[in-house]
Short mmCIF file of the C-alpha atoms (twelve columns), coordinates in Angstrom:
data_MODEL
# 
_entry.id   MODEL 
# 
loop_
_atom_site.group_PDB 
_atom_site.id 
_atom_site.type_symbol 
_atom_site.label_atom_id 
_atom_site.label_alt_id 
_atom_site.label_comp_id 
_atom_site.label_asym_id 
_atom_site.label_seq_id 
_atom_site.Cartn_x 
_atom_site.Cartn_y 
_atom_site.Cartn_z 
_atom_site.pdbx_PDB_model_num 
ATOM 1  C CA . GLU A 1  -74.484 -76.043 -47.768 1 
ATOM 2  C CA . PHE A 2  -74.791 -72.498 -49.025 1 
ATOM 3  C CA . ALA A 3  -73.112 -70.519 -51.788 1 
ATOM 4  C CA . ALA A 4  -73.222 -66.891 -52.853 1 
ATOM 5  C CA . LEU A 5  -73.341 -66.467 -56.632 1 
ATOM 6  C CA . CYS A 6  -72.971 -63.439 -58.841 1 
ATOM 7  C CA . LEU A 7  -75.029 -63.997 -61.976 1 
ATOM 8  C CA . ALA A 8  -75.280 -61.770 -65.011 1 
ATOM 9  C CA . GLU A 9  -78.542 -59.887 -65.413 1 
ATOM 10 C CA . GLY A 10 -81.197 -62.139 -66.907 1 
ATOM 11 C CA . ILE A 11 -79.440 -65.368 -65.848 1 
ATOM 12 C CA . ALA A 12 -81.320 -67.507 -63.335 1 
ATOM 13 C CA . PRO A 13 -79.811 -70.126 -61.025 1 
ATOM 14 C CA . PRO A 14 -80.498 -73.780 -61.885 1 
ATOM 15 C CA . ASP A 15 -84.078 -74.906 -61.252 1 
ATOM 16 C CA . ASP A 16 -82.978 -77.633 -58.830 1 
ATOM 17 C CA . LEU A 17 -81.622 -75.055 -56.346 1 
ATOM 18 C CA . VAL A 18 -83.508 -72.996 -53.801 1 
ATOM 19 C CA . ALA A 19 -82.371 -69.403 -54.286 1 
ATOM 20 C CA . GLU A 20 -82.867 -66.062 -52.587 1 
ATOM 21 C CA . ASP A 21 -82.187 -62.913 -54.611 1 
ATOM 22 C CA . LEU A 22 -80.031 -60.612 -52.470 1 
ATOM 23 C CA . GLY A 23 -80.226 -57.748 -54.948 1 
ATOM 24 C CA . LEU A 24 -77.992 -56.178 -57.552 1 
ATOM 25 C CA . GLN A 25 -74.275 -55.782 -56.962 1 
ATOM 26 C CA . PRO A 26 -72.621 -52.991 -58.935 1 
ATOM 27 C CA . VAL A 27 -69.391 -53.797 -60.734 1 
ATOM 28 C CA . LEU A 28 -66.631 -51.224 -60.915 1 
ATOM 29 C CA . LEU A 29 -63.859 -51.468 -63.497 1 
ATOM 30 C CA . VAL A 30 -60.697 -49.581 -62.583 1 
ATOM 31 C CA . ALA A 31 -57.630 -48.603 -64.593 1 
ATOM 32 C CA . ALA A 32 -54.502 -46.592 -63.947 1 
ATOM 33 C CA . PRO A 33 -55.030 -42.997 -65.155 1 
ATOM 34 C CA . ALA A 34 -51.840 -43.207 -67.228 1 
ATOM 35 C CA . LEU A 35 -53.543 -45.723 -69.553 1 
ATOM 36 C CA . GLY A 36 -55.949 -43.062 -70.811 1 
ATOM 37 C CA . VAL A 37 -58.995 -45.351 -70.810 1 
ATOM 38 C CA . PRO A 38 -62.093 -43.292 -71.701 1 
ATOM 39 C CA . LYS A 39 -64.653 -42.853 -68.888 1 
ATOM 40 C CA . GLN A 40 -67.318 -44.327 -71.201 1 
ATOM 41 C CA . ALA A 41 -65.072 -47.129 -72.485 1 
ATOM 42 C CA . SER A 42 -66.375 -49.586 -75.064 1 
ATOM 43 C CA . LEU A 43 -65.471 -53.274 -75.126 1 
ATOM 44 C CA . ALA A 44 -63.117 -52.496 -78.007 1 
ATOM 45 C CA . ASP A 45 -61.368 -49.877 -75.830 1 
ATOM 46 C CA . LEU A 46 -61.022 -52.363 -72.968 1 
ATOM 47 C CA . SER A 47 -59.845 -55.224 -75.176 1 
ATOM 48 C CA . ARG A 48 -56.548 -53.404 -75.855 1 
ATOM 49 C CA . PHE A 49 -55.324 -53.947 -72.297 1 
ATOM 50 C CA . PRO A 50 -54.314 -57.001 -70.248 1 
ATOM 51 C CA . TRP A 51 -56.540 -57.552 -67.227 1 
ATOM 52 C CA . VAL A 52 -55.713 -58.197 -63.570 1 
ATOM 53 C CA . MET A 53 -58.210 -60.889 -62.586 1 
ATOM 54 C CA . ASN A 54 -59.133 -63.605 -60.106 1 
ATOM 55 C CA . GLU A 55 -57.805 -67.057 -60.865 1 
ATOM 56 C CA . THR A 56 -59.456 -69.332 -63.424 1 
ATOM 57 C CA . GLY A 57 -62.753 -70.593 -62.041 1 
ATOM 58 C CA . CYS A 58 -64.060 -67.145 -61.116 1 
ATOM 59 C CA . GLY A 59 -67.571 -66.723 -62.533 1 
ATOM 60 C CA . PHE A 60 -67.068 -63.022 -63.205 1 
ATOM 61 C CA . ARG A 61 -63.879 -63.727 -65.132 1 
ATOM 62 C CA . ALA A 62 -65.724 -66.363 -67.203 1 
ATOM 63 C CA . PHE A 63 -68.541 -63.879 -67.869 1 
ATOM 64 C CA . LEU A 64 -66.051 -61.249 -69.062 1 
ATOM 65 C CA . ARG A 65 -64.283 -63.753 -71.298 1 
ATOM 66 C CA . ARG A 66 -67.588 -64.831 -72.893 1 
ATOM 67 C CA . THR A 67 -68.625 -61.198 -73.369 1 
ATOM 68 C CA . PHE A 68 -65.391 -60.366 -75.207 1 
ATOM 69 C CA . GLU A 69 -65.471 -63.601 -77.226 1 
ATOM 70 C CA . THR A 70 -69.084 -62.948 -78.280 1 
ATOM 71 C CA . ALA A 71 -67.970 -59.528 -79.539 1 
ATOM 72 C CA . ARG A 72 -64.989 -61.233 -81.265 1 
ATOM 73 C CA . LEU A 73 -62.548 -59.151 -79.231 1 
ATOM 74 C CA . PRO A 74 -59.417 -60.352 -77.430 1 
ATOM 75 C CA . PHE A 75 -59.491 -60.841 -73.671 1 
ATOM 76 C CA . GLN A 76 -56.013 -61.122 -72.218 1 
ATOM 77 C CA . VAL A 77 -55.345 -61.836 -68.556 1 
ATOM 78 C CA . GLY A 78 -52.015 -60.281 -67.637 1 
ATOM 79 C CA . VAL A 79 -51.963 -61.285 -63.963 1 
ATOM 80 C CA . GLU A 80 -53.992 -63.628 -61.772 1 
ATOM 81 C CA . ALA A 81 -54.282 -62.474 -58.171 1 
ATOM 82 C CA . LEU A 82 -56.546 -63.861 -55.452 1 
ATOM 83 C CA . SER A 83 -56.614 -60.829 -53.147 1 
ATOM 84 C CA . ALA A 84 -58.701 -57.776 -54.076 1 
ATOM 85 C CA . ASP A 85 -56.097 -55.541 -52.395 1 
ATOM 86 C CA . LEU A 86 -53.338 -57.062 -54.507 1 
ATOM 87 C CA . ARG A 87 -55.386 -56.659 -57.697 1 
ATOM 88 C CA . MET A 88 -55.989 -52.974 -56.914 1 
ATOM 89 C CA . SER A 89 -52.300 -52.332 -56.195 1 
ATOM 90 C CA . LEU A 90 -51.283 -54.051 -59.442 1 
ATOM 91 C CA . VAL A 91 -53.713 -51.936 -61.445 1 
ATOM 92 C CA . ALA A 92 -52.483 -48.738 -59.777 1 
# 
C-alpha cells in the first residue's frame, strides 16, 4: 500500500517506512477581502477568525492546531468541508 503525506518542514516520516521525497508543496492561505487580513498576517492576526478546514483527521489541520496552541492562540474551526471547491466558495 502507498500513501502520500504532507509533513511540516523538518519532520521525517517514521523510520520503519520506506519514503520518497516528492519535493516541497507550497501552502496558500486565502481569506475574503472584506475581512481585511493583512498580506503579511501574523498568527495573532489569523487567530481572530474561524477557519474553513478539512474534517478532523487531516494532518494539515492538526499541524495548524498545534502551531496555534504552541503560540497560545485560539484556533477555531467554523466549518468542516471535504471538497476544496466547497472550502474556497465558503471562504469567498
